BADOSE-339550 format. One line per 10 residues: their letters; for each residue z, y negated, x of C-alpha. Coordinates in steps of 0.1 Angstrom, whole numbers. Each point is the difference from the previous one (the first is absolute). Layout:
# residues N
A) Z:Y:X | ...
***
This chain:
# residues 255
MTRDSAVRVG) 0:0:1 | -7:-36:11 | 14:-31:-6 | -12:-34:1 | 35:-16:2 | 32:6:18 | 27:23:-19 | 25:-24:-11 | 35:15:5 | 24:-21:-23
LVFPELLGTY) 38:-3:12 | 17:-12:-32 | 29:-23:3 | 12:12:33 | 29:-25:-1 | 13:17:-30 | -12:37:5 | 3:4:39 | 37:10:4 | -6:35:18
GDRGNAVVLV) -30:-7:22 | -27:10:-26 | -23:-27:16 | -8:27:23 | -18:16:-27 | -27:-27:-3 | -1:-3:39 | -12:37:0 | -26:0:-26 | -17:-28:17
ERCRRRAIEA) 1:16:35 | -11:34:-14 | -28:-19:-12 | -8:-17:31 | 2:34:23 | -30:10:-23 | -18:-33:7 | 6:-10:-39 | 6:-39:-3 | 34:-4:-16
ELVEVAAGEP) 23:-29:-5 | 37:-4:-9 | 3:-24:-31 | 36:-12:-6 | 10:-13:-34 | 30:-21:5 | 27:2:-29 | -8:-26:-28 | -38:3:7 | -21:17:-26
IPASLDIYLF) -12:35:9 | -37:-1:5 | -25:25:-17 | -18:0:32 | 19:26:21 | -8:35:6 | 32:14:6 | 34:-16:-14 | 32:8:17 | 31:-5:-13
GGGEDDAQVM) 32:9:20 | 37:5:-1 | 26:-27:-9 | 33:-9:-11 | 13:-7:-38 | -7:-35:-4 | -29:0:23 | -15:26:-20 | 7:-21:-32 | -20:-28:14
AAAGMCASRL) -28:20:9 | -3:17:-32 | -4:-32:-16 | -29:-12:22 | -15:35:-2 | 0:2:-38 | -13:-35:0 | -31:14:20 | -4:30:-22 | -35:-8:-11
AIDAARAHGA) -12:-4:34 | 16:31:13 | -18:17:-32 | -36:-17:9 | 4:12:36 | 8:36:-8 | -28:1:-26 | -24:-6:31 | 16:29:19 | 30:-19:16
VVFAVCAGLQ) 31:22:14 | 34:-3:-6 | 27:10:25 | 37:-6:-8 | 32:8:16 | 36:1:-11 | 4:-32:-21 | -38:-2:-2 | 2:34:-15 | 24:-9:-25
LLGSTYEASG) -21:-30:-12 | -30:20:-7 | 19:14:-30 | 7:-12:-34 | 35:-11:5 | 27:1:27 | 36:-6:0 | 10:-33:22 | 34:-8:14 | 27:-6:-27
GRILDGLGLV) -18:26:-22 | -28:-24:-12 | -31:20:-13 | -30:-18:12 | -37:5:-6 | -22:13:29 | -37:0:2 | -7:29:-23 | -25:14:23 | 11:35:-3
DLSTRSGDGR) 27:21:-24 | 32:-1:20 | 30:-19:-1 | 33:-5:21 | 36:-3:-5 | 30:-2:22 | 16:29:12 | 34:11:14 | 0:-11:36 | -28:-6:21
LIGECVVQPD) -25:26:15 | -3:-6:37 | -14:22:28 | -31:19:13 | -23:13:-28 | -27:27:1 | -25:2:-26 | -26:29:-6 | -32:-13:-19 | -20:26:-22
ASTGLPILTG) -25:17:22 | -27:-13:-22 | 4:-38:13 | -5:13:36 | 29:-20:12 | 24:17:24 | 39:1:-1 | 9:-36:0 | 32:-14:16 | 19:-32:-5
FENHGGRTTL) 32:-20:-2 | 14:-5:-34 | 27:-28:-10 | 5:-9:-37 | 22:2:-29 | -26:7:-30 | -9:32:-17 | -37:1:-10 | -10:21:-31 | -39:6:-1
GPGVTPLGRV) -15:4:-37 | -18:28:-15 | -26:11:20 | 6:-25:27 | -9:17:36 | 26:-7:27 | -11:-4:36 | 16:33:8 | 32:24:2 | 29:-11:19
TVGRGNGVDG) 13:26:27 | 25:-23:15 | 17:-29:-15 | -2:-13:-35 | -32:-18:-4 | 0:-14:-38 | 32:15:-5 | -10:17:-31 | -18:36:-2 | -4:4:37
VDGVLADHLL) -30:-21:5 | -10:-31:17 | -22:-31:-9 | -33:5:-23 | -35:6:3 | -28:-13:-21 | -35:-13:1 | 0:-23:30 | 38:-4:-4 | 26:17:24
GTYLHGPALP) 36:-10:1 | 29:14:19 | 36:-6:10 | -10:7:37 | 8:-28:27 | -5:5:37 | -25:-17:-6 | -18:27:-20 | -34:-4:13 | 7:-3:35
RNPALADHLL) 21:30:-1 | -27:18:-22 | -35:-12:12 | -17:27:-23 | 15:-18:-29 | -15:-32:11 | -35:17:4 | 4:14:-37 | 4:-37:-11 | -29:-12:21
AWVLGEDALT) -21:28:-12 | 5:-11:-37 | -16:-33:12 | -25:10:25 | -8:36:-9 | 9:30:20 | -34:-2:21 | 11:-32:13 | 32:13:16 | -10:15:34
PIDDQLVDRL) 28:18:22 | 24:-20:19 | 21:14:29 | 33:1:-17 | 16:24:26 | 28:-22:10 | 9:-6:-35 | -2:37:-8 | 26:7:23 | 22:-28:-10
RAERLHDAQL) -3:15:-35 | 8:33:9 | 34:-11:17 | 7:-20:-31 | -6:27:-23 | 20:26:21 | 30:-24:2 | -4:-6:-38 | -3:37:-9 | 32:7:20
TGLAARRRDW) 20:-29:-16 | -11:15:-34 | 12:34:10 | 33:-13:11 | 4:-20:-33 | -8:33:-19 | 26:21:19 | 27:-31:-5 | -8:4:-39 | 3:37:0
HLNRG) 31:0:15 | 14:-29:-20 | -12:21:-31 | 15:31:12 | 36:-19:6
***
């Protein structure tokens, strides 16, 4: 697939949705394009500005409660622009608070139930305690995605609506905190609780998003040997952590 314009990677409201280094997701998408000689640019949409309909990928990151409320207002005000972009093939990638804002409703601090973008049928409520630590997610084989690793830190519990597909099954950690799954996967839309940031830790996930924009044929191989070694180390450590947690829970339940 050839393009007559650069791939426009949009980092939305980084001042509000950038608590956990999720800017790295935008950097990786641009760099993986450039390594394939595909022109790409990072477009930052500052908080308070309208979100344009001209982006190819929309990145919504993680943020704390008050920042999330402010971001939600700006995102909902630009809902028509986001819808228009998606109608022309744009991709949405959302992490943590961004994932929660994709749904119909979410619970903000103080128990307020606020409207989300409503791009997918999911809702988020506060849970008992925060879910913090390494998280490992196994996507369905049909996606072609490998095991994904990341770090979660959130208090929300996200419930998917009937027929809504998760990103994958959680084997270490908690993910959505409901039904043993993480995130959401829909047409040109992907959400997850994985920080790290997620795309530097899982370049295959970055390429999955780019393939939606560019087509599979545009994604020539990249030498990811170093990344693969780091991924293997992360996965090994996370699985050991998960095994230790299961053993601890088993002993506590026996006691």
